[in-house]
C-alpha positions, 0 to 999 in steps of 0.5 A: 882165465885161460890155461891153453887153447887149441884150434885145428882146420880153420882157414890156414890153421890145418894142424893144431895151433896151440897157445899155451899160457903155462909158464916154464918154472925151470928158470926161477931167476928169469921168472922172478925178474919178470914176475909181473908177466904172470898170474897165479892159479892154485900155485901154478903161474900162467902168463898174462900176455902172449904176442903173435909175430910174423909176416903178412898172411902168416895166419896170426889173425886166424887164431883171433878169428877162430876164438871169435867164431868159438865164442859166437857159436857158444853164445848164439848157437841156440838161435841157429836154424837148419838152413844157417851156415857156419861163418868160417872155412876149413883148411882148403887143401884138406877140407874133408876133415873136422874143424876142432876147437878146444879151450882149457880155462878157469871160471868161478875158480873151477878149471874146465876143458871144453871142446867141439868139432864141426864137419859138413856144416854140423856139430859132430862132437862136443865135450865138457870136463871139470876139475872140482877137486883137481881131478878130471871129471866128465860133465858131458860128452856128445859123440858122432851120431848124437850119442851122449854120456854124462857125469853122475848127477851133474846135468839134470834131466839131460833128455830134455836138453838133447831133444832141443839140441839140433845139429847146428846147436851146441849142447852147452848153449842149449843146457845153459839156456835151460838153466843148468848150473855148470853149463851156465858157468861156462857160457857166462865165461865166454859171454863175459870173460872172453873179449875179441877185438875192440873196434869203436866203443859206442859212447852210449855204452860207456858209464861215468864210472868206467870213464872216471876209472880210466881217466887218470890212466888215459891222461898219463898215456897222453903224456907218455905219447907227448900229446898236447891233450891235457884233459878229457871230460865227460859231458852229459847235458841231457840224460843219455846224451853223452859226449867226450870233450878234450882240452889242449895245452894251447888253449885249455878253455876251448873244448874239442869233440873227442869223437869228431875232432881227435886223431884216429890213433888217439881215439883207438887208444881211448877205446882200447883202454876203456875196453880193458878197464871194463874188463879189469875187475873180471880178469877177462881174456882179451884178444886184439888183432894188430892192437898197436895199429896207429899207436906209437911204440911207447903207447903199445908198451903202455897198454901192455903195462896196463895188463901187467898192472891188472894182476889178473887180465890176459891179453893175446895180441898180433903185431908187426912191430919187431920193437915189441920183441923184448926179452927183458920185458917178455918171457920166451913163452910170451913170444910166438912166431907165426909162419906160413909153411910151403903147404899153406899151413900156419905154424905157431912156435913160441920162442921157448921152443927154439933150442938155445933161445936163452943164449940169443943176445938180441931176439929182435935182431935175430927175428929181423935176420929171419932166424925164426922164419917169421918175417917176409922175404926182403928182396932187391926192390930196386931191381924188381921195379927196374925190370918191371918198367924196362929200366937199367 
């Protein structure tokens, strides 16, 4: 469960790009009406969905890329060699500053704050704090010059870990690989409870249990989208040789190879739902770029309802669809506008930060009118084409 995250100096994210999952509890009336959008941590509500909205090239995807980079480095930095390069670029107009990554999250019932910074191809700082009794306590801190300090008795034999931690390796990752309990808990959170993108799920990775759990919801999604698919089944003629078969209303006795014969949108729906269902039990945090690509609005809303119904999963998504800007279904904290500033920096501002947002009768209309600076310029395209081709 994520409480907040922050990224700085990563591609177009020059300044702190913050996603805060905490809920403003001052408006109990609004909060009670949309309680399905919150999950509880020790009596404090956190939102389960955050949507990022803005024009093309505003920087929405860069926050997803940043979390993907962060997760990948945590999971794999112990495999890094001296000549390896980090797979990202800092903000190009000010590349002489460190890139910073921070996340406040809950793993195995304990709150943690983990951060690290990178500059000139090296990890220059790193820290981990936890809240074992609701009080912040240091687990370890790594400073410039490879200077370390530790909370008392929390990391066994730290000198062994330091000796095996290079300038491209996170101390957290190395400590986890050397079986230190607290770093392992944090490592496992990023490995198992942070999911980036979906892509196409390899059918071989899907278990019968996953499929059967998801199947009733999937069939309901087909019904919502007015699809003529009336059934989908697991076919395993030989052990390990699995395929999905779909059946249509026109002739239910004829089987279709789902992966080869169904539309890209239908396959994407299946892959997203299977991915979500694989993570529902753990209450994972899922980050999806353009999650509603090739999906009807009803299906996008359906997927959001799946997250709400999970009562524990979190979803961060990007979208260009203004129809999802619905304050009858989302709290102001759940709607974040992303804009590219004149200096190239991407700015992230939640609807809740706009003064008087509760008095805006139609946020969708206001967004399309440009009141939140989150839509691209809409000029007179007819005159542009006429000028380009010399026509009047």
